[in-house]
N, C-alpha and C positions, 0 to 999 in steps of 0.2 A: 444150814437148812436148805432143802431142795424142794421144788414143786414139780409135780408131774404135769407135763403138757401133752397136747394132742398133736403137736407138729411133727414129732419124730420119736424114735425109740430111745434116744439118749440125750435129751435136752435138759441140762441141769440149769436151774435158775440162778440168778445172781444172789449172793449172800445177802440176806435181809438184815437190817439194823436191829440189834437186840432191843427188846421192849424194856422200858424203864419200870421197875417195880412200883406198884401203886402205893401211895401214902408216903413216899420219900420226898415229895415236893420238887421232883425233878432234879434231886441232888445225886451225885455220884457217890461211890463208896468212900472216897477220900474227903467227903464233906463239902466239895466245891460244886457250884451249879454248872450244868452243862451249857456253856455259852452258845449263842447262835453261830459264831464262827466255827466252833468245833463241830457242831452238827452239820454245817454246810460242807466241811472238808471231809467228813467221815465217808460218805458214799463214793467220792472220787478216789480216796485212798483204798477202799475196798475193791473198786473196779480195776484199778491199776494192778493190785496184787493178783486178782483173778486172771487178768490178761497175761501177766508175766508167767503164770504157771500153765497157760494154755498149751496143750501138746500140739505138735506138728502132725497133721493128718496124713496118713499114708494112703496109697491107692486102694488098699484092701479095706481100710477103715471107712472110706467113702461109701462103700456098699451098705454100711449100717445106717446111712442116712438117705437111702433111696426113697423111702416112704415120704420123708420131708421134701425131697426134690420133686417127687410126683405131685405132692399137694401144692407146692409153690407154682409148678407149671400149670396145674389145673386152675389155680386161682387167677393166674395171668390170662388164661384162655377165657374164663367165665367173666372176668371183669372187662375184657376188651370190648365186647358188644353187649354189655349189660343194659337192659331197658331199651334195646334197639329193635325196631320193627323188622328190619331186613336181616339183622343178625349177621351170620357168617356170609351172607351174600355180599357184604361190603368188601370181603377179602378178594372178590373178583371184580366188583364194580370199580374200585380205585385203579387197579392196573388197566382195565379196559378204558376208563376215562382218559388216563394218560396216553394210552395207545392211540385213541381217536385224535387227541390234540396234536401229538407229534406226527401222526400220519398226515394230518391236514397241513401242518407247517412244513415238514420236510418233503413229503411226497407230492403234495398238490401245489403249495406256494413256491417252494424252492425247486420243485421238479427234479428231485434226486431219485435216480433209479434204484430200486431195491436190488440187493445182490442176487445173483443166480446161483441157486444151490447146486453143487456138484457132488454126487450124481443124482440128487433128489429132483433137480430141475424145478424146485420151488422158486417163485418170483413174487414174493409178498413182503412189503415193508412191515405190515402189522405183525406177521409171524416172526420175522427177523427181530423186531423190537421186543416182543414178549420173550423170546429165547434169551435175550440179554438182560431185560429188565427184571425178570423174576428172580434170578440169582443175585442181581445187584440189590434188589429190595430186601431180600433175606439178609444179606450182609449189612447193609446200611441201617435198616430198621432195628436189627438186633443190637447194634452198637448204640444207636441214638436212644432207644428206650431203656437200655440197661444203665445208662448214666444216671437216671433218676431212681433206679431200683433200690439202691442202698439207702437213699434218703427216704424213700417211701416205706422202708422196713426198719425204721429207726428203733421202734420199741422192741421188735424181735431181736435185733442185734444187741441192744443194751441189756436184755434180760436173760438171754439163753446162750448156751454153748452149742455151736455147730459150725461146720465149715462155711464161712461167709461167702466163699466162692460160689456156693449153690444158688445164691440170689441172682447174680447176673447170668449164671448158667441156665436157670429156669426161664429167664426172659428169652434167651437164645432158643431154648427148647420149644417154647410156645410159638416163636416165629417159624421154627422148622415144621411144626404141625400145619400151620397155614400154608407154608410153601409147598409141602407135599401135595396138598389138595389142589393148589393152583397148577403145579407142574403136571399132575396127572391129567387135569383137564386140557392143558396145552398139548400134551403128547397125543391125547385122544383126537383133538382137532386136526393136528398135523397128519396123523394116520388117516383120518377121514378124507383129507384133501388129496391123498395119494402117496404120501411119503411113508410107506410101510417100513422102510429101513430104520426108522427111528426106534422101532420095537427091539431091533437087534442090539442097540446101544444103551438100553435101559440099565444094565449092570454098571456100565461106565458112568452114566448119568448119576446113579446112586452114589458111586465112589466120589465123583466130583462134588456132589452136594455135601458129603461128609467132610471133604477137604475145606470147602467154603465155611462150614459150620465150625471147624477147628480154628480157622482164621478169624471168624467173627467172635468166637469165644475169647481168644487171646486179646483182640482189640477191645472187647467189652470189659474184660478185667482191668485193662489199663485205663480206659476212659472212665469207668464207673468209680475206680479208686481215686483218680485224679480229680473228679468232680466233687468228691467229698472235701478235699483240701482246698481246691480252687474252683469256685462256682462259675468262673468265667469260661471254663472249658465247655460248658453246655452251649453257650452262645457262640463260641469260636467254632464248635463242631458243625453248626448249621452252615457256616460259610465254607468250612473245609470240605464237607461232603458235597456241597453244591458244585464247587470247582472240580472236585475229584470225579464227579459223575461225567462231566464234559471232557475230562481227560481219559475217559474209558469209552470204548465204542459201543455205547448202549443205544443212544438215540440216532446215531448215524451209522451207515455201513462202513466196514473196515477198509474197503478198497479206496475210500476217499483219503485215507491216511497212509496205509501201507501198500496200496496197489492191489490189483487182482481183477477178477472177472465181475463186471457190472451186469445190470439187468438187460443190457442191450447186446449181450454175447460179445462184448469187446473188452480188451485188456486195458486197465488203467495203470499208468506207471506210478511207482511209489513217489510220494512227495519228499522233497529235499529242503532242509533249512540250513542256513549258513550262520554259524556261531563262532565268533573269535577267529574268523578267517578259515574255518574248516566247514566242510559240507557234511551234514548228518542226515540220515534217513529219518523222517518224522515217525515212521512206523517203529524204528528201533528205539527212539526216545519214548514212545508210548508203551513199548514192551517193558520198560523199567517198572511200570506200574503192574503189580501182580494181578490186580483185578481185571486188567486187559486180557490176560491169558485165561482167567476164569470165565469171562463172558464169551470169549472166542471158543473155548472148549465146549460150552453148551450149544453154541451155534453150529459147531462142527458136528456134534453128536446128533442133535435134534433137527436142525434146519437142513444141513447138508446130508446127513446120514452117512458119515464117513469117519475114518480114524485120523488122528494127527499124522502128519508126514514125518519122514525120517530127518528132513532138513527144512530149511525155510523156503524151498521151492518145490512145486508139485507139478506132475505131468497131467495133462487133461486132453481129451479129444473134443474138438469144437462141437457145439450143439447147434442144430438148426432151429429155426423158429418153431418147427413142429415138434421139437423135442426128440428128434431121431438122431442117432449117432452120425457124425459127419465122416469125412474121409479118414483113412487110416494114417493120417499125419497128426502129430500131436505137438503141442506147444507147452511152454513152461510158464507158470504163473506163481506169484508169491502165495505161499500157503498161509491159511488163517493161523494155524498153530502147529508147532512141531512137538515131538516128544520131549525135546530139551526144554521148550517153553513150559510144558506141563510139569516137568520136574522142578523147574524154577518156582512155579506156583506152590508145589508141595513143600519145598524148602522154606519159602516165606511163611506159609500157613503154620507149620509146626514150630518154626523159630519164634514167631510172634506169640504163639500159645505158651511156649516155655518161658519167654521173657515176661509175659503178662502174669502167669501163675507165680513166678518168682517174686515179682514186684508186689503182687497182692498179698502173698504170704508174709512178706517182709514188713508190710505196713498195716496189716489188718488188725494188729493188736491195738492200734491207735484209733480205730474206727469208733468205738463207743464214746470216747472223749471228744472226737472231732464232730460227731453227729449231735 
C-alpha cells in the first residue's frame, strides 16, 4: 500500500502493517495469538526488505526528484532565520563581526601589515579577510550543518523512498544561496574602493565557488553518514575544523607563511621549518591543504585582480607609496597560487565528492534502522 506525499513526484511510503480483521480477538488465521514479540519484529523485517530492493539512482533519475530537492532547500532557508527580527541580515552581521575582531587582533594589536594587492594596489586587512573567510564559511558551515541533517529528517527517511543524498545536498545548497549574496556584496565593495579588475574575474569566481561546493558536498556526505553511526563525529568535527581554519590562510596574510609582498612594499622570505633533519618550506606544507588553494584563489581573483601564475614565482614591478609604477626593473616574488595549485584543488574536490557519494550509497540502506 502506498501513500501520496507532497515532498516529491515519486515518494513511495513504507509498507503498512496489514490490519487485523475485527472480531477475531487478535488471532491469526492459524488460531494463534499475535504475540508482542512478533508485532515488534514485523516492522523491522518489512523495512529491511524494502531497503534491500531499493534501486540505485542514476544521474538521470535524480532529475525526477528536483522538486523535492528544491523544497528541502527552501525549508532550510526558511527555518534558518525563522522568528528573527533581523532575518537575512545575520548572514552579513556574523562575518562582519568576525572581521572586526580579527582586524583588531591581527592588524592593531599584533600590527601585522595587510598584503599589498598586485596589481589592484589594495592594502586592507578587512577586505583580505573577507575574501578568504566567505569561501571558508561556505565550506565549513555546509559540512557542520549537514551532519545533523539526516538525524533531523528521521521520519522522512524511515517512511519514504527517495535519494537520501538530497538531504545533505539541500543543506549545501542553502549555504550556497547565502554565500552568493555575501560574495556579491563583497565584490561591490571592492569595486567601489577602486579595484574594478575584480569584475573581469567574476566568471572565474563563479567556477571556483562551484568547485568549493563540490568539495563541500563530498565532505558533507561523508560526515553526515558517519554521524549517524558514530555520534562522536559531531563533537570531533568542532575541534577538527577549528584547527583546520588556522592551517588555512584565512585570518592571516599568506606572506607570513609562504613569503611575498607585504603592505610595506617589501618582500618577505618564505618561512622554513626543520623536520627530521630536513628543511621544508612552511608554505609548501600548508599547500598540502586544498582549502589553502581555494582561499588563495579567491584572494587572487578578487583582492589582487589577477590570474594564477604559471609557476610558484611571479614577476612584479615595485610600487611606490603613491601607487605609481616604479622603475622598469622587476623582481620575483612567491606567487599566491599557480595553475598547478588550482588543478590540485579541482582534483581534491572531485575525488572527495566521488568517495563521499560511493560511501553514502553503500551504507544508506542501513540509515532507517540506525536512525
